[in-house]
C-alpha positions as CSV (number, residue, x, y, z in Angstrom):
1,Q,-63.4,-82.1,63.6
2,V,-65.0,-78.7,63.1
3,Q,-63.2,-75.9,61.4
4,L,-64.0,-72.2,60.8
5,V,-62.0,-70.5,58.0
6,E,-62.2,-66.7,57.4
7,S,-61.2,-64.8,54.4
8,G,-61.6,-61.3,52.9
9,G,-59.3,-59.2,55.2
10,G,-56.8,-56.9,53.8
11,L,-55.7,-53.3,53.6
12,V,-58.2,-50.6,52.6
13,Q,-58.3,-46.8,52.9
14,A,-60.7,-44.9,55.2
15,G,-64.1,-44.7,53.7
16,G,-63.7,-48.0,51.8
17,S,-65.4,-51.4,52.1
18,L,-64.4,-55.0,52.7
19,R,-66.3,-58.3,53.0
20,L,-65.4,-60.9,55.3
21,S,-66.5,-64.5,54.9
22,C,-66.3,-67.4,57.3
23,V,-67.1,-71.1,56.4
24,A,-67.7,-73.7,59.0
25,S,-67.0,-77.3,58.0
26,G,-66.7,-80.7,59.5
27,S,-69.2,-82.7,61.6
28,I,-71.8,-80.1,62.3
29,I,-75.3,-81.0,63.3
30,S,-76.7,-77.5,63.7
31,I,-75.5,-74.0,64.2
32,N,-77.2,-71.9,66.7
33,A,-75.4,-68.5,66.1
34,M,-72.5,-67.1,64.3
35,G,-70.7,-63.9,65.0
36,W,-67.7,-61.8,64.3
37,Y,-65.3,-60.4,66.9
38,R,-62.3,-58.2,66.7
39,Q,-59.1,-57.7,68.7
40,V,-56.2,-55.2,68.7
41,P,-52.9,-55.7,70.6
42,G,-53.3,-55.1,74.2
43,K,-57.1,-55.1,74.3
44,Q,-59.8,-57.7,74.8
45,R,-61.5,-59.3,72.0
46,E,-64.7,-57.5,71.4
47,L,-68.0,-58.6,69.8
48,V,-68.7,-56.7,66.5
49,A,-71.8,-58.4,65.2
50,R,-73.7,-61.6,65.8
51,I,-76.7,-63.4,63.9
52,A,-78.8,-66.1,65.5
53,S,-80.2,-69.1,63.6
54,G,-83.6,-67.3,63.4
55,G,-81.9,-64.4,61.9
56,A,-81.9,-62.0,64.7
57,T,-78.9,-59.7,64.5
58,Y,-76.9,-57.7,67.1
59,Y,-74.3,-54.9,66.4
60,A,-71.9,-53.2,68.5
61,D,-72.7,-49.5,68.7
62,D,-69.7,-48.3,66.9
63,V,-70.5,-50.4,63.8
64,K,-74.3,-49.8,63.6
65,G,-75.2,-48.5,60.2
66,R,-71.9,-49.3,58.6
67,F,-71.5,-53.1,59.1
68,T,-74.0,-55.8,58.1
69,I,-73.8,-59.4,59.1
70,S,-75.6,-62.1,57.0
71,R,-75.8,-65.9,56.6
72,G,-75.3,-67.7,53.4
73,N,-77.9,-70.0,51.9
74,A,-75.9,-73.1,53.0
75,R,-76.3,-71.7,56.7
76,N,-72.8,-72.7,57.5
77,T,-71.4,-69.5,56.1
78,V,-71.4,-66.0,57.7
79,Y,-70.5,-62.7,56.0
80,L,-69.5,-59.4,57.4
81,Q,-70.0,-56.4,54.9
82,M,-68.0,-53.5,56.2
83,N,-68.7,-50.1,54.7
84,S,-67.5,-46.6,55.6
85,L,-64.3,-48.1,57.2
86,K,-62.4,-46.2,59.8
87,P,-58.9,-46.4,60.9
88,E,-60.2,-47.5,64.4
89,D,-61.7,-50.7,62.7
90,T,-58.3,-51.9,62.2
91,A,-58.0,-55.3,64.2
92,V,-57.8,-59.0,63.6
93,Y,-61.3,-60.2,63.0
94,Y,-62.3,-63.5,64.3
95,C,-65.4,-65.6,63.2
96,N,-67.1,-67.7,65.9
97,A,-69.9,-70.2,65.8
98,D,-72.0,-71.7,68.5
99,L,-72.7,-75.1,67.1
100,R,-73.6,-78.6,67.9
101,S,-71.4,-81.6,66.7
102,P,-71.8,-85.2,67.5
103,S,-69.6,-84.9,70.4
104,N,-70.7,-81.7,72.0
105,T,-72.2,-78.2,71.7
106,R,-69.6,-75.4,72.0
107,I,-68.2,-72.4,70.6
108,Y,-65.6,-72.7,68.0
109,W,-63.2,-69.9,66.6
110,G,-61.5,-69.2,63.3
111,Q,-57.9,-68.3,63.0
112,G,-58.5,-64.7,62.4
113,T,-58.0,-62.3,59.3
114,Q,-56.4,-58.9,59.6
115,V,-58.2,-55.7,58.6
116,T,-56.1,-52.7,58.3
117,V,-57.7,-49.3,57.4
118,S,-55.3,-46.5,56.5
119,S,-56.1,-42.8,57.0
């Protein structure tokens, strides 16, 4: 059983910072890539940032220069450092991982963590 657990969300004023963490646990053979998505009510979930196993990163245009995605030394952890937050960053943030377990290779999702940025 594979589980992704996010933490670090909360309420912050515009211009502030938050750091999200996500830990993948369970029967994991390897992790190909990990990423962060976000979703607001009535809209589709959108990719915020992604990091491949080799370290290559991708950022959505509206977070470039403000957000930084990184992997932990244990390789089963991913972080999202969010600086210069704006009210439009308010959303539920979801961690995902494209990983291989003994039974299959598929994408797993965390339960989400709320980020609220006040103006």
